[in-house]
C-alpha positions as CSV (number, residue, x, y, z in Angstrom):
1,M,136.7,73.1,6.0
2,S,135.9,76.7,7.0
3,E,138.7,78.9,8.1
4,G,137.1,79.4,11.5
5,N,137.4,75.6,12.2
6,A,140.8,75.0,10.6
7,I,143.1,76.1,13.3
8,P,141.6,74.0,16.2
9,L,141.6,70.9,13.9
10,Q,145.1,71.6,12.7
11,A,146.3,72.0,16.3
12,A,144.6,68.7,17.2
13,V,146.4,66.9,14.3
14,V,149.8,68.2,15.5
15,T,149.0,67.0,19.0
16,M,147.9,63.6,17.6
17,L,151.1,63.3,15.5
18,L,153.3,64.1,18.6
19,A,151.4,61.6,20.7
20,K,151.8,58.9,18.0
21,R,155.6,59.6,17.5
22,P,157.0,61.3,20.6
23,Q,160.3,61.4,18.8
24,L,158.9,64.3,16.7
25,G,158.8,66.4,19.9
26,A,162.6,66.1,20.3
27,L,163.4,67.2,16.8
28,P,163.9,70.9,15.8
29,I,160.6,71.4,14.0
30,N,158.4,74.4,13.4
31,W,154.7,73.5,12.9
32,E,152.9,76.1,10.7
33,L,149.1,76.0,10.7
34,R,148.2,77.7,7.5
35,N,145.0,79.5,6.6
36,D,144.3,77.0,3.7
37,G,143.8,74.3,6.3
38,T,147.2,72.6,5.8
39,V,150.0,71.9,8.3
40,H,153.5,72.7,7.0
41,V,156.4,71.2,8.9
42,D,159.7,73.0,8.6
43,L,163.2,72.5,10.0
44,A,163.6,75.1,12.8
45,V,165.7,78.1,12.0
46,C,169.4,77.5,12.7
47,A,168.9,73.8,13.0
48,R,171.4,71.6,11.2
49,S,170.1,69.8,8.1
50,T,171.3,66.5,9.5
51,F,167.9,66.4,11.3
52,V,166.0,66.4,8.0
53,P,166.1,62.6,7.4
54,A,164.8,61.9,10.9
55,I,162.0,64.5,10.6
56,A,160.9,63.0,7.3
57,S,161.0,59.4,8.6
58,E,159.2,60.1,11.9
59,L,156.6,62.2,10.2
60,A,155.9,59.6,7.6
61,K,155.6,56.9,10.3
62,A,153.1,59.0,12.3
63,M,150.7,59.3,9.3
64,R,149.2,56.1,7.9
65,G,149.5,56.2,4.1
66,A,151.9,59.2,3.9
67,T,154.3,59.3,1.0
68,L,158.0,59.8,1.7
69,E,160.2,60.7,-1.3
70,V,164.0,61.0,-1.0
71,S,166.0,62.1,-3.9
72,G,169.3,60.8,-5.0
73,R,172.4,62.9,-4.6
74,L,171.8,66.3,-6.3
75,K,173.9,69.4,-6.7
76,F,173.2,73.1,-6.4
77,S,174.5,75.3,-9.2
78,D,177.6,75.9,-7.1
79,G,178.3,72.2,-7.0
80,R,177.3,71.7,-3.3
81,P,175.7,68.3,-2.8
82,Y,172.3,67.8,-1.2
83,R,169.4,65.4,-0.9
84,S,165.7,66.4,-0.9
85,H,163.2,64.8,1.5
86,R,159.5,65.2,0.9
87,V,156.6,63.9,3.0
88,R,152.9,64.3,2.0
89,G,150.0,62.8,3.9
90,K,146.7,63.4,5.6
91,H,145.9,62.9,9.2
92,A,142.2,63.3,10.3
93,G,141.5,64.9,7.0
94,V,144.2,67.6,7.4
95,Q,147.0,67.7,4.7
96,V,150.5,67.6,6.3
97,V,153.5,68.6,4.3
98,F,157.3,68.6,4.8
99,D,160.0,69.5,2.3
100,G,163.6,69.5,3.6
101,L,167.1,69.6,2.2
102,E,169.9,67.6,3.7
103,Y,173.3,69.1,2.9
104,L,175.7,66.3,2.2
105,D,179.0,68.2,2.5
106,G,178.7,68.5,6.3
107,G,177.9,72.2,6.2
108,D,174.6,73.9,6.4
109,E,173.2,77.1,4.9
110,S,174.5,80.2,6.6
């Protein structure tokens, strides 16, 4: 895919995902259309990590054949518990990626 055509196709993919799973539109998501032709989904700045499982679940449901990986309970070096959520899939030939951390101690990064 040439860079000149990547952005319109990526934007169309985001629109299609939102149409398939309107719940995605209600979640605090930043959609990043990257020059390499991929769409990266990120938790919006200042949003609580409690949204991460819902984002991962809805995004995986929106893409046929997407992989959703959820880690077990992990700990940062300071002992703070978290869980990793990762979604990888293609929609209309465009790679869509989400990596999110759900903090399990009730607090979010400051």
